[in-house]
C-alpha positions as CSV (number, residue, x, y, z in Angstrom):
1,M,130.5,-12.1,-33.3
2,R,130.7,-15.9,-33.4
3,L,127.8,-17.5,-31.6
4,L,126.3,-21.0,-31.6
5,A,122.7,-21.6,-30.5
6,I,120.8,-24.8,-30.0
7,D,117.2,-25.7,-29.3
8,T,115.5,-29.0,-28.6
9,S,112.4,-27.7,-26.7
10,G,109.8,-29.0,-29.2
11,D,109.3,-31.3,-32.1
12,A,112.3,-29.8,-34.0
13,C,115.9,-30.1,-33.1
14,S,118.0,-27.2,-34.4
15,A,121.4,-25.6,-34.2
16,A,122.5,-22.3,-35.7
17,L,125.8,-20.6,-36.1
18,L,126.5,-16.9,-36.5
19,T,129.9,-15.9,-38.0
20,G,131.4,-13.0,-39.8
21,T,130.0,-14.4,-43.1
22,G,126.4,-14.8,-41.9
23,L,124.0,-17.1,-40.1
24,H,123.5,-20.8,-40.9
25,Q,121.1,-23.3,-39.4
26,H,120.5,-27.1,-39.5
27,L,117.1,-28.3,-38.4
28,I,115.7,-31.9,-38.1
29,A,112.1,-32.6,-37.1
30,E,112.4,-36.0,-35.3
31,P,111.0,-35.4,-31.8
32,R,112.3,-38.6,-30.2
33,R,115.9,-38.3,-31.4
34,H,117.0,-34.9,-30.1
35,A,119.6,-36.4,-27.8
36,D,121.1,-38.4,-30.7
37,L,121.0,-35.6,-33.3
38,I,121.9,-32.3,-31.6
39,L,125.7,-32.8,-31.3
40,G,125.9,-33.9,-34.9
41,L,124.2,-30.7,-36.0
42,V,126.6,-28.7,-34.0
43,E,129.6,-30.6,-35.4
44,N,128.4,-30.2,-39.0
45,L,127.9,-26.4,-38.6
46,L,131.4,-25.9,-37.2
47,Q,133.0,-28.1,-39.9
48,E,131.2,-26.1,-42.6
49,A,132.4,-22.9,-41.1
50,D,135.9,-24.3,-40.6
51,L,135.8,-23.3,-36.9
52,K,136.5,-25.0,-33.6
53,L,134.2,-24.6,-30.7
54,T,136.9,-22.8,-28.7
55,E,137.0,-20.1,-31.4
56,L,133.5,-19.0,-30.7
57,D,132.6,-16.0,-28.4
58,A,129.6,-17.5,-26.8
59,L,126.9,-20.2,-26.8
60,A,123.1,-19.9,-26.5
61,F,120.3,-22.4,-25.9
62,G,116.5,-22.6,-25.6
63,R,116.1,-22.6,-21.8
64,G,112.4,-23.3,-22.0
65,P,109.6,-23.5,-21.5
66,G,108.7,-26.5,-23.6
67,S,109.0,-30.3,-23.5
68,F,110.6,-31.2,-20.2
69,T,112.8,-33.8,-21.8
70,G,113.7,-31.6,-24.7
71,V,114.7,-28.6,-22.5
72,R,116.7,-30.9,-20.2
73,I,118.6,-32.2,-23.3
74,A,119.5,-28.8,-24.5
75,T,120.6,-27.7,-21.0
76,A,122.9,-30.8,-20.6
77,V,124.4,-30.4,-24.0
78,I,125.1,-26.7,-23.8
79,Q,126.6,-27.1,-20.3
80,G,128.9,-29.8,-21.6
81,L,130.0,-27.7,-24.6
82,A,130.4,-24.5,-22.6
83,F,132.4,-26.3,-19.8
84,G,134.7,-28.1,-22.3
85,A,135.4,-24.9,-24.4
86,D,135.3,-22.5,-21.4
87,L,132.6,-20.4,-23.1
88,P,129.9,-18.2,-21.6
89,V,126.2,-19.1,-22.3
90,V,123.2,-16.9,-23.0
91,P,119.9,-18.6,-22.0
92,V,117.1,-17.6,-24.4
93,S,113.3,-18.0,-23.8
94,T,111.7,-20.4,-26.2
95,L,108.6,-18.2,-26.2
96,A,110.6,-15.2,-27.2
97,G,112.2,-17.3,-29.9
98,L,108.8,-18.2,-31.3
99,A,107.9,-14.5,-31.4
100,Q,111.2,-13.6,-33.1
101,G,110.6,-16.3,-35.7
102,R,107.2,-14.9,-36.5
103,H,108.8,-11.5,-37.0
104,R,111.4,-12.9,-39.3
105,R,108.8,-14.7,-41.5
106,Q,106.0,-12.2,-41.4
107,G,107.3,-8.9,-40.1
108,S,105.0,-9.2,-37.1
109,R,105.3,-6.6,-34.3
110,R,102.9,-8.0,-31.7
111,C,103.0,-11.7,-30.8
112,L,101.2,-14.0,-28.4
113,S,103.4,-17.0,-28.0
114,A,101.7,-20.2,-26.7
115,L,103.1,-23.7,-26.2
116,D,101.0,-26.7,-25.2
117,A,101.8,-27.3,-21.5
118,R,99.4,-30.2,-21.2
119,M,97.0,-30.5,-18.3
120,G,94.7,-28.0,-20.1
121,E,97.2,-25.2,-19.9
122,V,99.6,-23.2,-22.1
123,Y,103.0,-21.7,-21.6
124,W,102.2,-18.1,-22.5
125,G,104.1,-14.9,-23.3
126,R,103.3,-11.6,-24.9
127,Y,105.9,-9.8,-27.0
128,L,106.4,-6.4,-28.7
129,L,109.0,-5.5,-31.4
130,D,111.5,-2.9,-30.2
131,G,113.5,-0.4,-32.3
132,Q,116.3,-2.9,-32.9
133,G,114.0,-5.5,-34.4
134,L,113.9,-7.7,-31.3
135,M,110.8,-9.2,-29.7
136,Q,110.8,-8.0,-26.1
137,P,108.5,-9.4,-23.3
138,D,105.4,-7.3,-22.5
139,G,104.7,-9.0,-19.2
140,P,105.7,-12.2,-17.4
141,E,105.9,-15.7,-19.0
142,V,103.4,-17.9,-17.3
143,V,101.7,-21.3,-17.4
144,I,98.0,-20.8,-17.4
145,T,94.7,-22.0,-18.7
146,P,93.5,-20.4,-22.0
147,E,90.6,-18.7,-20.2
148,Q,92.9,-17.0,-17.7
149,V,95.4,-15.4,-20.1
150,E,95.7,-11.6,-19.5
151,L,94.0,-9.6,-22.3
152,P,96.6,-7.6,-24.2
153,P,96.1,-4.0,-25.1
154,D,93.9,-3.3,-28.2
155,G,95.8,-3.9,-31.4
156,D,96.5,-6.5,-34.0
157,W,98.1,-9.4,-32.2
158,E,99.3,-12.6,-33.8
159,G,99.3,-16.0,-32.1
160,V,102.2,-18.4,-32.6
161,G,103.1,-21.8,-31.3
162,S,101.7,-25.3,-30.5
163,G,99.4,-23.9,-27.8
164,W,97.2,-22.4,-30.6
165,E,96.9,-25.9,-32.1
166,A,95.8,-27.5,-28.9
167,Y,93.7,-24.7,-27.5
168,G,93.1,-22.3,-30.4
169,D,89.3,-22.1,-30.0
170,R,89.5,-21.3,-26.3
171,L,92.3,-18.8,-26.8
172,S,90.5,-17.1,-29.7
173,Q,87.3,-16.8,-27.7
174,R,89.2,-15.2,-24.8
175,L,91.0,-12.7,-27.0
176,G,88.2,-11.8,-29.4
177,D,89.0,-9.0,-31.9
178,R,92.4,-8.4,-30.5
179,L,93.6,-11.4,-32.5
180,R,94.5,-10.9,-36.1
181,A,96.2,-14.1,-37.2
182,V,97.4,-17.4,-35.8
183,D,100.3,-19.7,-36.8
184,P,99.9,-22.9,-34.8
185,A,102.5,-24.9,-36.8
186,A,105.3,-22.5,-36.0
187,R,108.1,-23.8,-33.9
188,C,111.0,-22.3,-32.0
189,E,114.2,-22.4,-34.1
190,A,117.8,-21.8,-33.1
191,Q,118.3,-19.2,-35.8
192,D,115.7,-17.0,-34.1
193,M,117.5,-17.3,-30.8
194,I,120.7,-15.8,-32.3
195,P,119.7,-12.1,-32.5
196,L,118.2,-12.4,-29.0
197,A,121.3,-14.0,-27.7
198,V,123.6,-11.4,-29.3
199,A,121.6,-8.7,-27.6
200,G,121.6,-10.6,-24.3
201,F,125.4,-11.0,-24.5
202,A,125.9,-7.3,-25.1
203,K,123.7,-6.6,-22.0
204,G,125.9,-8.8,-19.9
205,L,123.4,-11.6,-19.5
206,A,125.7,-14.4,-20.3
207,V,126.4,-17.0,-17.6
208,S,128.9,-19.7,-16.8
209,A,128.2,-23.3,-17.8
210,E,127.0,-24.3,-14.4
211,Q,124.6,-21.4,-14.3
212,A,123.0,-22.2,-17.6
213,L,119.8,-23.6,-16.2
214,P,116.4,-24.5,-17.7
215,V,113.1,-22.7,-17.1
216,Y,110.1,-25.0,-16.9
217,L,107.5,-22.4,-15.4
218,R,105.9,-25.3,-13.6
219,D,107.2,-27.7,-11.0
220,R,104.9,-30.5,-12.2
221,V,105.7,-32.2,-15.5
222,T,104.0,-34.8,-17.5
223,H,105.6,-38.1,-18.5
224,G,106.7,-38.1,-22.2
225,G,106.7,-34.3,-22.4
């Protein structure tokens, strides 16, 4: 399968391309320049693979939650690419992407993804590894205060994402001995959306360009987010 994924939901701007020869990613950590950089990353990946956008099978993007501005940029870019090339789009949760990345790096099987949602809250999701090596949601994705997160079943859970940097003490106090490790510096990357998008495509979860919509989890947003 040939699939391109992009993510601009956080500090990093990334694009990844899956082809018959493997998976390749370009990533730049310049938070204020996502709108200027993302199309260049896409173009470079396609040139390196000697492919045209129209030769791909599908696109994917980080649908949120995350930075309001960043998620909006990814949505607009993927809609434009999909419409121009007449390609289906697989929206992928950024919280799931975080968990998938933790599994790729550390082999983790139980992840608690948390992104800083400002206003004393986190975007929160709990994920378990399935038999195909994919992180699957174990409950709804929510925006919530650290003290209100639902306690997971007993076991060794690993925290990942910027929410742990902002509210690590409060989350750790809430979770107690259920928590084994934390990686607050981890970020969602397009390469980790690829396996989730491929599985989503196989399940018929791809949508048209106009249906590729963001998920903010909250109606209110902060300026500069």
